[in-house]
C-alpha positions in Angstrom: 152.4 36.2 147.8 152.6 32.7 149.4 155.1 30.9 151.7 157.1 29.5 148.7 157.7 33.1 147.5 158.5 34.4 151.1 161.1 31.7 151.6 162.7 32.6 148.3 162.7 36.2 149.4 164.5 35.2 152.6 167.1 33.1 150.7 167.7 36.1 148.4 168.3 38.3 151.4 170.9 35.8 152.7 172.6 35.6 149.3 172.8 39.3 148.4 173.3 40.9 151.8 175.7 38.4 153.2 178.3 41.1 153.8 175.8 43.1 155.9 174.3 40.2 157.9 176.0 39.1 161.1 173.6 36.2 161.7 170.6 34.6 160.0 168.1 33.2 162.5 164.8 32.5 160.7 163.0 29.2 160.6 160.1 27.7 158.8 157.9 25.3 160.8 154.6 24.1 159.3 152.4 27.2 158.8 154.7 29.7 160.5 157.9 31.5 159.4 159.6 33.1 162.5 162.7 32.4 164.6 163.7 29.9 167.3 162.0 30.5 170.7 159.6 33.0 169.2 157.9 35.3 171.6 154.8 37.2 170.5 153.9 40.7 171.4 155.5 44.1 171.8 157.3 45.1 175.0 155.1 48.1 176.0 156.0 50.6 178.8 159.7 49.9 178.6 162.6 52.1 177.9 163.7 51.3 174.4 167.3 50.4 175.4 165.8 47.8 177.8 163.5 46.5 175.2 166.3 46.2 172.6 168.6 44.4 175.1 166.0 41.8 176.1 165.3 41.0 172.5 168.9 40.7 171.6 169.7 38.5 174.7 166.9 36.1 173.8 167.8 36.2 170.0 164.3 37.5 169.0 165.3 38.3 165.4 165.4 36.9 161.9 168.5 38.8 160.8 171.1 40.5 163.0 173.0 43.1 161.0 176.7 44.1 161.4 175.8 47.3 163.3 173.9 45.1 165.8 170.5 46.4 164.7 168.1 43.6 163.7 165.1 42.7 161.6 162.1 40.5 162.5 160.0 38.6 160.0 157.0 36.7 161.2 154.4 35.1 158.8 151.5 32.8 159.6 149.2 31.1 157.1 146.0 29.1 156.9 145.9 27.0 153.8 147.3 29.1 151.0 146.5 32.4 152.6 148.7 34.6 154.9 146.7 35.4 158.0 149.3 37.4 160.1 152.6 39.1 159.5 155.1 41.3 161.2 158.0 43.0 159.6 160.0 45.0 162.1 163.3 46.9 162.4 165.0 47.5 165.7 167.9 50.0 165.5 170.8 50.1 168.0 169.7 52.5 170.8 171.2 55.9 170.1 172.8 57.4 173.2 172.0 61.1 173.8 175.3 62.4 174.9 174.0 65.8 176.2 170.5 64.7 177.5 171.0 66.1 181.0 171.9 69.6 179.9 169.4 69.8 177.1 166.4 68.8 179.4 167.6 71.1 182.2 167.8 74.0 179.7 164.3 73.3 178.4 162.9 72.9 181.9 164.3 76.3 183.0 163.0 78.0 179.9 159.5 76.6 179.9 158.8 76.2 183.5 156.5 73.3 182.7 156.0 70.7 185.5 156.2 67.8 183.0 159.7 68.9 181.9 160.9 69.3 185.4 159.7 65.8 186.3 161.5 64.5 183.2 164.7 66.3 184.2 164.7 64.8 187.7 164.0 61.4 186.1 166.9 61.7 183.7 169.2 62.9 186.6 168.3 59.7 188.5 169.0 57.5 185.4 172.4 59.1 184.8 173.3 58.7 188.5 172.6 55.0 188.2 174.7 54.7 185.0 171.7 54.3 182.7 172.1 55.9 179.3 169.3 58.0 177.8 168.4 56.9 174.3 166.4 58.5 171.6 165.3 55.5 169.4 162.5 53.0 168.9 161.5 50.3 166.5 159.4 50.5 163.3 157.1 47.7 162.1 154.6 46.8 159.4 151.8 44.6 160.8 149.1 42.5 159.1 146.2 40.7 160.5 143.5 39.3 158.2 141.0 38.8 161.0 141.0 42.4 162.2 137.8 44.4 161.7 138.3 47.4 164.1 141.0 49.0 161.9 142.8 48.4 158.6 144.3 44.9 158.3 147.8 46.3 157.4 149.5 49.3 159.0 152.8 50.9 159.8 153.6 51.7 163.4 156.5 53.4 165.2 157.5 52.1 168.6 154.7 51.2 171.0 152.4 54.1 170.0 149.4 51.9 169.4 147.0 54.8 169.0 148.6 55.9 165.7 148.5 53.4 162.8 149.5 54.4 159.3 147.2 52.3 157.1 148.8 50.5 154.2 147.2 49.0 151.1 150.1 46.6 150.6 152.0 44.2 152.8 155.6 44.3 151.6 157.6 41.1 151.1 160.7 40.5 153.3 163.2 41.4 150.6 161.7 44.8 149.8 161.4 45.6 153.5 165.0 44.5 154.2 166.3 46.6 151.3 164.3 49.6 152.3 165.9 49.5 155.8 169.5 48.7 154.8 169.5 51.3 152.0 169.1 54.0 154.7 171.8 52.7 157.1 174.9 53.9 155.2 176.6 50.4 155.1 179.7 50.8 153.0 178.9 47.5 151.2 175.5 48.8 149.9 176.7 51.0 147.0 178.7 48.2 145.4 175.7 45.9 145.8 173.6 48.3 143.6 176.1 47.7 140.8 175.4 43.9 140.8 173.2 42.9 137.8 171.8 39.9 139.5 170.9 41.9 142.6 169.1 44.5 140.4 167.2 41.7 138.6 166.1 40.1 141.9 165.1 43.4 143.4 163.0 44.3 140.4 161.3 40.9 140.7 160.6 41.3 144.5 159.3 44.9 144.0 156.5 43.4 141.9 155.4 40.9 144.5 153.4 42.0 147.5 150.1 41.3 149.2 147.2 43.7 148.5 145.3 44.4 151.7 142.0 45.8 152.6 141.8 49.4 153.8 138.8 50.5 155.8 136.4 53.0 154.4 137.0 55.2 157.4 140.7 55.5 156.5 141.2 58.8 154.6 145.0 58.6 154.7 146.9 55.4 153.8 150.1 54.2 152.0 149.4 52.9 148.5 152.8 52.7 146.8 
């Protein structure tokens, strides 16, 4: 899987999912595929709603979907080899409509100090007009230079302690299709009936980067 193939994958996303995409924002400059004004890193120690809004405001995405969720694709290479990659999905923050009552009930039933602290924190947020959300992002990371853990892994949110090792780095088309197939877009079922789409999806499913899994990893994604 090289940059020529990745760029074709991105073009196929634009072509097939045009009725789902609100904005395409990826760029290719020299040895990097990313987006304008790219900023590296994950916003740790932030409420997800705040993280999401900061990324949206600064247009830190490759594709913005019609439901205002977005997908990031970052690839870096040296010569003909991909050295780093990030494929991430950021859903729209899901507001918890009954958070106040739910946490109050749990705190009263359990008597745990941590839940009482959480309850008073939520009470303060609500008083200030801040919504409580129950969402985070998901990402597939790859770094060919890493030796302390497997080079490719799946992570949820900013939980850096838990990495689900992966034997394969997916290409953008497959990652994009995996995400949108779960989002109940009304345009997706008709897309599945398109012969050209099926042909391209089959092609992309066969193209991925096989990565090294450490010997210490007993559990990892392989298919």
